[in-house]
N, C-alpha and C positions, 0 to 999 in steps of 0.2 A: 504494499499499500504506500502510495507516494505521500510525502510530508505535506501538511496543510500549508496553503498559501493565502495571504491576504491581498486582494485585488484593490490597489489604491489608485485613485484618480487625481492627477495633478492639473490644475487649471492652466490651459494654454492661452496666451495673449497677455493682457496688461498685468495680470497677477503672477505670471509664470516665473519671472526672475526673482520677485520678492519671496515667493513660495519656496523655490529651490534654496535660496539663501537661508530661510527660516529653518528648513529641514537640515541643512548643513550645520547650522548653529546648534540644532537640537541633537545632532549625532548621526544623521544619515546623509551620505553623499549621493546625489543623483546626477548621473552623467547623461547629458543629452546627446542625441545623434542627429546629424543634419537630415531633415525631411523624414524623421522616424518618430512615430507616435508612441513608441515603447521605450522610454529611457531606462538605463540601468540604475539599480540602487544597490548599495552595499549591504544588503540584508537578504539572506537566502529565504526568508519567510515572507517576503513581499514581492509582488510583481507590480510595475507601474504602467499606467496608461496616461497619455496626454490627451485632453479634450477641452473644448471651449467651456468656459464657466456657464454659459447660457444653456448648455445641454447636459451638464454634469448631473443635476438632480434626477433627470430622466434615466440615465444609465444606472445610477445608484438605486433608484426605485425599482427598476426592472431586474436588478441583480447582476447585470453585466459587470458592474463594479461593486465591491463590498462596501467601500467608503470613498470619500473624496472631499475636496475643498471647493467651495463655490460661494457666491454671494447670496445673502438672504433674499435679495430682490429676485434672483432667478428661480429660487425655490418657490416663492410666492407667484411669480409669473407662470411657472409650469404647473402650479398647484400639486406639487409632488408629495407623495405620502412616504416620507422618510423620517428617520430618527435624527433630530438635531442634537448632536452630542455636545457641542460647545461652541461658543463664539470665540473667534480668533481675530482680534482687532489689529490688522495690519493692512498695508496697501502699497501701491507703487510710489505714492507721494508722501503719505504721513501715517501716523497711528490713529488718526481720527476716523470715525465712521463716515462714509459718503452719504450724500443726499440726492434723491431724485426730486427735482423741483419743476414747478410749472412756471414758464417764463414767456414773456411777451415782449414786443418791441417797446423800447424805452418811451417813445412818443405816442403809444397806443392809448385808447381810452379805457382799456380793460384793467380793473383793479382787484377783482376777485374771480374765483373759478366760475361763479354763477354768471358772470358777464360774458362767458364764452358760449352761451347757448347758441346751437346751430353752427358753430365754428369748426374749423379743421385743426386737429392736434397731431403734430408729427412726433413719433417716439419709437425707440426700439422696444420699449416695455409696453407692448400693445395690450395684452390681456389684463394686466394690473391697472393700466391707465383707464381702460374701458370700464372696469368694475368700480374704480374710484369715482368717475363721473356719474355712473349709474347710481351709486350709493348716495351721491349728492343731489340726485334728481335733475342733472343737467344733461341735455341731449346734445352730444357732439359727434363728429366724425373723426375717429382715430385712425391715422394712417401709419403704416410701418416705415421707419426711416432706416436706410442702409448705412448711414453715416453722415458726417458733416451736419448733424441735426441743427446746430445753432444757426447755420446759414439758411435754413428753410424759411424762417420768418423774414429775414433780410431780403431773400429772393422772391417773396410773395407766394411761396408754395404752401405756407401754413400760417394760421393766425396765432398759433402758440406752440410751444414744444414742452415735452416732459423729458428732461435730460439729467444725467447723473453728474454730480460735481463734488469735489472735496473742498475747493477754496472759493469757487464762484468766479474765479479770474477769467476763464475763457468765456463764460456767459456775458460778463460785463464787457469784455473786449469786442463782442459782437453787437454791442449796443442794446442788449436785452435787459429786461427788468424782471426779477423774480416776484411772483405774486402769491405763491403758495408752496409749501413743502408737502410733497406727495408721499414720500417714503424715506426713512432712515435705514441704511443698509450697511452691513459689514460682512466680512468673510465668516463662514460657518463651516465646521467640520461635520459632515453628515454621514449616516450609515444606513445600509439596507436593513430592513426590519429582521429578515431571517439571519443575516450576518450578525447583527446585534444580539440575537437570541442564542447564537453559538458561543459557548463558553470560551473556546480558544481564541476566536476572532475578536470577541468583546475584550478579553484581557489584553490582546495585542493592541487593539485600538486605544484602550484606556492608558496603557503604558506610553504609547505614542503621544497621546494628548498631554500627559503629564510632562513630557519633555518639551513639547512644543510651547505649552504655557509657561514652562520655566524659562525658556529662551526669550519669549516675549517680555516676561516680567523683568528679566535681567537687563533688557535694553534701556530701561529708565533708571537703573540703579548702578551705583559704583561701590567699591569697598574702599575704606580708609583705614590706614594703620599708622600708629604713631607711638612714640616713646613719651612717657609723662613722668616727671619727678613726683615722688610720693606726696610732697607738700602741695602739689597743684592738682591732685586727684579730683577733689570735689569741684574745683573751678572748671576743669576740663569736662568732666562728666555732665555738668549742668548745661553745657552747650550741645550735647549730642542728641540729635533726633534719630533714633535707631529704629531699623526694621523690627528688631527684637532687642533685648538687653545687650549692651556691648560686652564683648569678650575682654576681660581684664586678667592679666597674669603678670607675675613678678619676673623681672629679668634677673640675671645672675647677680647683678648688683642690686641688693634688696631696696635701695633707695629710689629705684626706677621701676615703672610699670610699662607693659606693652598693652596698648588698647587698640581693639579692632572692631569696626562697625560696618554695617551696610546702610547707605543712605540714598535718597533721591539725587540723581545727578544734577538737577537744577538748583540744589541748595549749596553745592560745594563751593562755588565762588565766594559766597558770603560766609560759609562756615569755616573754611580753613584759616582766614585771618583772625577769626574769633578764637579758634583753638590755639593758634600761635600766641595770641595775646594772653591767653589763659595759662600758658606755660608748656604747651605741647611742643615737641621737637621731632625732627626726622619724619615729618608727615609724608606718607606715600598714598597716592590715589591709584587704584588699579580697576581695570574693567572686569565685568563678570560675563560668563557665557550662559549660565543658567542659575536661576534661583527657584528651587523646588520646595 
């Protein structure tokens, strides 16, 4: 009997590079081959397939894949019946969730979704957008956009668009104005229901999730290590915002302590001068791969 394998889907396209980097930081190296949809992974218990995020949830639901990563938006668009194992907040641009927004020309009279009664909406997210307007009781014509969606309003091909954005920069650059937020989305790790019910596959997925989340958590944290004279112990400890209690140990010279903590990276620039002023010396900042 052959050893069991977990069939993992990697999103092709805008999330591809960020996903492969995340897996590498988590402990799995994925090697792509030119024009090949089956990359190598350095784990004999996993086989990889590359497919568009837009289609991922369909393949996972049908069982062609046991699990995969895709956007919450495409799961809702496809109305796929899958297990959402966890959220993984990462993207090609930032660690913020993306938004699907309803946008119109900057000089148009439209201020609310209700103002678009009878108008044309261009989007790649056709199914969800159709349901969004139907729920609001607004009758619109939703057209599929193959790309360059922001230009559709400018070219007079649509009265409004529903488009995904992280910063809103591209939408503003096209002279458009956001009038509503349609959906907040982020990457989710999903599993086929039968695969999730399989004890071996579920354990494999849960271990993978633990490592992926640990790698994401580490991206916003750093370690600090320092030497502290015993007389300055209380003054230094009073400055430390630690993930947990700091590790404090005596050096060979009993008049000195070694103090080590994990802190948010964005506080370090203000924290180190305070620690130095409180009496800490030999302060070292180091990056983290995973925090589990």
